Structures are given as structure tokens and as C-alpha cells.
N, C-alpha and C positions, 0 to 999 in steps of 0.2 A: 504493500500500500504506500509506503514511504517513497518508493521509486517512481510511482505513476506520474507525479507532477513533472518529473524529469524527462518523460517520454513524450514524443510528439505525435505518435501514430494512434494510440488507443482511442476508440470511439465508444466502446461499450465494455463495461466491467460486470461480470456475473458474480454476485455476492453470495458467499456460503456462510451459514451461521447468522450472526447478528453483529456485523462489524459497523463501526462508526465511519460512514463514508460520505457525510454531507459535503465535505470539502471538494469531492469530485464534481458535484453539480456546479460549484463555483468555477471549476476549470473547464466546464463545457463537456464533461464526459458523462454519457448516459449510464445509468446503473439499473440492474434488474436482479431480483432475488432468484436464486437457483430454483426454488420450488415454483415460483411464478413462471419461470421460463419453461419448466416441464409442463405446466398446465396449458401454456400457449401452443405447445407442439402437437403435431398430429400423431394419433396412436399407431399409425403404420408408416413405414419408410420404404422407399424404393431401393431396396438393398441390392448390391451388386451380386452377380452370380459367380461365386468364388469356388473353385475346386477345393474340396475339403482336404485334399492331400498337398495343397500348396503350403509353403513355409509361411508361418504367421509371426513367429518370434525367433530370434537368435540369442542363445544364452551360452556363456563360456564356462568351462570347468575351472577349478581353482588353480590348476597348473602346478601341482605339488611335486611332480616328477619330471617336469619339462614345461614347455610353453603351453599356455591355456589352449584348449581345443573347443571349437564351436559346435553347438548342438542346435540344429534347426528343428523347431517344433512345428508340426503341421496344425492346421485348424482342427483336424480330426483328433489328433493325439491330445491336444489341450482340452477339448471337450470331454473325451473319454476319461482322462485323468481327473478332471474337475468333478465330473459326475460321480466317479468312484468315491470322492471325499464326502459326498452327500448321503452315501449308504450308511445304514446303522452299524455295519461291521467295520466302518472306518470312523469318521468323525460325526456322522449323522447330522450334517448341516441342513437346517430347514429355514423356512420363512420367518419363524419366530426367533431366530438367533441373531445375535450381534457379534460379528467375528472381528477380532483384534489381533492381526499378525504383527508382532513387534519384530519385524524382519525386513532388511533392505530388499528392494525389488530385484537387485542383481543376484541375490542369493536364491537361485533356482526359482525365479519368478515368484518370490515370496511364498514358496511351497505350493503354488497353485491355488491358494486360498482366495485371492481376488476373483478368479474365474468361478470357483465353486460358490462363492457368495452371490455372484450375479445370477448363476443358474438357479439357485435355490430361492432367490428373492430375499436373501438375508441382508441385514445392515452390515456395512463394511466400515471399519474404523482404521485409519492409517496414521501412523505416528510422525510421518515425515522423517527428516534426518536426525531428529533428537530421540535417542533411545535411552536417555538417562532415566533413572528410577523416579525422579520427581515428575518428569514429563509423563511417563507411563502412568503413574499414580493419579495425576490430574485427569488424564483421559479416561481412566477406569471410573473415576468418581463422576465425571460428567456424562459419559456415554453408556455406562452400565453394560459392558460386554458379557456375553454368556460363554464365549469360547476365546481363550487366549492361546497364542502360538509364538514360540521363540526358543532360542537356545537356552540351556539351563542357567547361564550366567545372568541373563536378564531377570530371571525369577528369583535367583539367589539375592541379587542386589535389591530387587523390589521388596522382598521379605525383610531384609535388613533395614530398608528405608521406612517401611510401614510399622515395624515393631509390633507393639500391642494392638495397633489399629488394623492389623491385617484381616481379621475375621470380619469386621464390619465393612472394611473397604472393598473386600472381594466377595461380598455376599451375592452378587448377581452372577458370578462365574460358576458354570456347571462343569466345564471341561478345560483342562490345560494340556495342549499338545506340545511336546518338546522333543528335541533331537539335535542332530548336528554333531553330537558327541555323546559319550556315555553319561547317563543320568545317575546321580548318586541316590542311594536308598534314602538318605536323610531328606533330600528334596521331595521325593515322592511321599514319604511319611508325613512331612510337614503340611503339604497341600491336602493330603487325604484327611488330616486332622481338622482342616478347615472346611471339610465337606466337599472338596473339589476333586473330581476324578482326574488322575494324571495318566496320559498315555504317551509312550515313546513312539516316535515315527522314524523309520529308517528309509533312506532313499539317496539318490545321487542326481547330479545334473543330467546324466545320461538316461535316467528313468523318469524324468519330468517331476521330480520330488518324491513325495511319500509313496512308498511301495509296500511297507509293512506297518501295521498299527498294533500296539501291544494291549489290545482289549483283553481283559481276563475272561477266559471261557467259562461257561456255566458248570462244567464238570470239575473245575478246581474247587475243592471243598475246604481244605485246611488253610490256615493262614499262611503256612510255608509254601503251599502250592500256588496260592494267589499271588504271593510276593515274587515267586520265581517268574511267573508269567508277566507281572507288572514291570519287572526290571529287565526283561528280555527285550528284543527288538520287535516282537509281535508276529502276527499272522499275515501272510501275503494277501493283498487285497484281491477281490474277484477280478479276473481278467488277466492276471499276471501268473507266471510260473517261476518257481525258484527251485534250484537244485544245488547240491554240494558235490565237488569233484576233488579228486586227489591231485598230486603234483603232476601226473601225466595226463590229466584231463578226463580220467575215467570217473563216471558217476559213482558216488558213495550212497549207501542206503540211508533213507530218512528215518534213522532210529533214535535221534536225539543224543547220540553218543560220539559218532565219528566226526572229526573236525577236518574241514577242507576249505577250498575257496568257494565262496558263494557266487553262483551265476544266476542270471535272471533274463527273462525274455517276455515279450508281450506287445500289444498294439501301441503302447505309448513308451516303449523302451527303444532307444535309438539303435539302429543297425549300422551306423557309420558316423563319421565326423564331417563337419562342414569343410570342404576343400582340404581335407587331410586324410590320408590313407594310413590307418593304424590297425592292420589285421591282427596284431598280437592281442588286441583288446577284445576279440570276438572268437567264438568257437562254435561252429555249426549253427549259427543263428542265436547263440547265447552270448550275453554280455558278461565279460569277466569283471567282477566288481573290485577285485583287489582286497576284499575283506575275507578274513578267516572266521569260520563259525560252523555251527551244526544246525541241522534241520530235523524236526521231529515228524512223526507220521501225520500230524494234523496240520502241517504247514507253518508251524511256528519257528521263527529264526532266532538263534541265540549267537551273537557275535562274541568271539573270544580274543581276537587280535587283528592286526592289519598286516598285510603282506609288505607294505611299505612302512617305513619308520617315521613318517611325518607326524608332527605333534598337532593335535586338535585342541586349540585353546579358545574357550569361549565360543565354540562352534566354527571357528575359522582355522585354516591350516597354517602351520609354521613348517616350511620344508627343512628338514634336518640337514640335507647335504649343503644347501645354500648357507645355512647358519654356521655349519662346521667350517665351511670355506672362509666365511667372513672372519671368524675367530682365528683360524689358522693364519690368515693373511696379516694379522697384527704382529706376528713374530713371537719368539720365545717359547713356542710349543713344538714338540716333536709329533704328537698325535692329538687329535681332538675328536671326540664323539659326543653327540647330543642325543639324549633319550627323553621320553616323556615320563613325568612323575606326577602323581595325583596332586590336585590343588583344590582347596575348599571352594574358592570363588570361581576359578576359570576351568575347573574340572581337570585340565592338564596344563603343565608349564614345562618349559625345557630345562633340563639339567645338563650342564656342560661338564664332561669328564675329560680332563686334559693330562697329558704327559709333558713335563718340562723338557725343553731342548737340552739343557744341562742340569743334571740332578741337583746340584747345589746352588743353582741360579735362583735369584729372587725375581719374581714376576709380579708387577703391580696389577692385580686383577681389577681393582677399582678404576684405574686409568684405562685399561683395555675396554671395560664395559662402557666407560664414558666416550671413548673413541667410536665404538660401535653405534652410539646413539645418533650420529650424523650420517651413517652409512646404510643402516637397515631400519625397518620399522621398530619403534621403541618397544612394542609389545612382543617382539621376537626375542629381545635381549634376556638371557638367563639371569635370574636372581641367585640361583643355586649353582655352586661350582664345587667340584671335587678334584683335587690333584692326586694322581695315582702314579705308581711306578710303571705300570703297564696296563693296557686295555685288554680285557678278555676277547679272544677271537674264536671263531668256529674252526672246524677242521679244514675249511677251504681258505683260511687266512683272513676272513672278513670279521669286522667287529661283531661280537656276539651281544647284540643289544637286548635280546631276551634275557640272557644271563645277567647283564648289567641291571636290568629292571628288578630281577629276582634278588640280586645282591643288595640293591638299594632298599628294597622292602625289608630284607633281613637285617639291615644295618651293617653289612659287611663290605660295602663298596668303598667306603672311606669317609672321612670327616667332611661335612658340608660347610662351605664358607658362604655366608650370605653377603652378596654384593648388591648395593642399591644405587645405581646411577640415576635413578628416577623411577617413578611408578610405572609398572608394566602396562597399565590399562591404556586404552585408546584415548 
């Protein structure tokens, strides 16, 4: 609104909400309320005849193991995926809902929720660029959403901001859909205690967002059974197929025991990348997800690890090879490995495990972290550092990051040094 007087071309401004815009009339700019504009419109439109298989939207992957790759979503795939979100076995979005995705649109098209809300006739609440807890809390208070969606960090921060007011502030919410990284049991239990059902959603840019939803099945009777399903990645939605394969690509039984790579296919799962040939990502029509997990006989997915060692912090990826290279380039280190470690706020944060170039050399980790601040995103920079004599390796000579994570959990990897060049948050 403040910029409008500086612009020479606007003739009409559509007003949303109840803004104070009297000054626009003095400038000779006509205004109309959004609701009044809708009432003036015709109920039918001369819509163009578009082939449903034409590309409608282009979205890019996170680029954790290389350059981002484009995914072209057709009109048909967007419709099918959004429709799946309206089914009761998914999020059950209906006309009586108010959907609040606290997710940037570049993050897998905000999980497809804007399209699902339009299909269902649900109210859609968008936060804009401000994802801070105070902004989210204000919108929850004014718009009274029934469905919330976003990565776990958003909801951890919101609970901390609301404190004792959480139960009253979130009284309109019936469902919280979260994903993008592993969800802590504590977060699930806290929202359940407020009377809010929490479901995890798993998906990828290549699958048009949510592909499994962790609704607890009716045959789960004990608290332990219900909790296992709630903390898993959920059941594949109708229309998609999931399988688990071994290292050679041979299918494994869906017995809930054997771990392999998750593969998926279906009418809204991509079969290729935009202007990029990457046959290694596909096998006989199946998408290789790069996630390790198991599948039970009822179609429930339980992820256990990732094939790649990128760190997912606050729902966004931190590529470990790029971070390792940036640290190594500072000098003073013979070897650098970065692994993911649990974090209460961000779910995962990077831990830098380093071997000094000279055993008795002193390295100023504080200075190195400060230098990284100007070269990589601040939220990539590790707070936790461990100096070791050698880094565990596999039989093939590669860094054994699984073993490092196990050693860290057991407290045998080494003494952690806390380095704070600045807050890691965005």
C-alpha cells in the first residue's frame, strides 16, 4: 500500500480484508473490495480448452546431491494429487475446513494444499513470507484454521511462543499435518494432549508432495500400536504404489521387517526430469526415492535412514558434501565429515567431525565458523564440533557415517565443542 503512490500505472486496486485505503481515492485510483468484485463477475467463464497432460507448473528439487532438477506437473497430475488430499484416508479436506499451510510455495507447491482447498471449496489461509511464530499465532487467532500444515520446527516454535495459551489459541484446529523431516514423539504427544490429531506426511518433489499419511488404522488397539503407526510415515494414498527393493533392485517382501530402498510409482509421480536425463533415478517405471525403510502388508511405510547423508534441518536440506568442502577449504584439517545429530528445535543439525592436519596444531574453530558465515548459509554452519584422531571408515574406505551416528549416540565419538558464530536459525 505504501508503494502505490509511487507508481504511475495503477488504475484499480482490489482490496482484501479491511484495509484503510481512503488515500487512494485522493490519488485518483479506483478501489473495489474483493468480495464485491466476485459478486460482479459472471458465474461461468469461457475457459480455454487445455490438454490435461500439458505442463501446468514447474517445480525444482532441493539439489542435495547435485544441481536442482525440474519437475513439470501436468494439469492432470495436480488435480489427481489434490483430490487425493480430500479423501478421508488422507487429510479429509472439505468445504467446512480452513486450511493453513505454513509452507513456502516453492516447497513442493506448498504440499498441494492450495489446489486441494480450491477443489474442496475450503478456506485457504496463506502466511506470506513471514513464518515467525508471532505471525502464525496472529493468523491462527484471526482466521481460526481447522487444518495446519508445516515442518515440525514451525510447530515447535509456535508451542514455545504460545506457552500456557496454546490450548485456547489452537482450539479451532482438528488436524496438524507435518513432515519434511522426522517428527519427534514429544511433538506428537504435545499436540495430541491439546486434542489435535497429528499426522506425518511423506513425499518428494518428484511425487507432487504427500504420498503417505500416517493415519492410525482402526485395528491398532494398544497405545504402543497406535504410537508406532503415528510416528511412522503412514499408508500410501489411493492411486499410488510403493515397494521396497534390495541393493540390486530386487523387490523385498512387504513384511514390515526387511529394510531396503523405497520406490514409488503412480499417475502423479514423475517419470522423468525436465530437460534432464537421469535414468539412474528410475527402475522399470518406479521412482527410486533414495530413502531406506520397510513396508508392511497393509501398505504402511516406516523410514529408517537415507541413502544419502544430507542433513534435514527444519524441513530443509543441508548437503553434507558441500558443507564438508567449505570447512575443508578453511585449512588446518586433514579430514572433515559432517553427520546429522538430533536437535530439539530443528529436528536435525550438522555435527562437524574433523581430523587436524597436524596432531599438535591448535585450530581456532570459532574463527573458522565465523569465516564460514560469509560463504555459506548461516543455518548450515555447525554449532557442534568434535576433533578426533581418525574418522571411522567402511571396508571400501568411505566415511562410515552410520557408525559415527551410533558412536555419537553412545557418547563414544569424542568431546563436543560448542561453537557459536551466530544463531543457526534463518
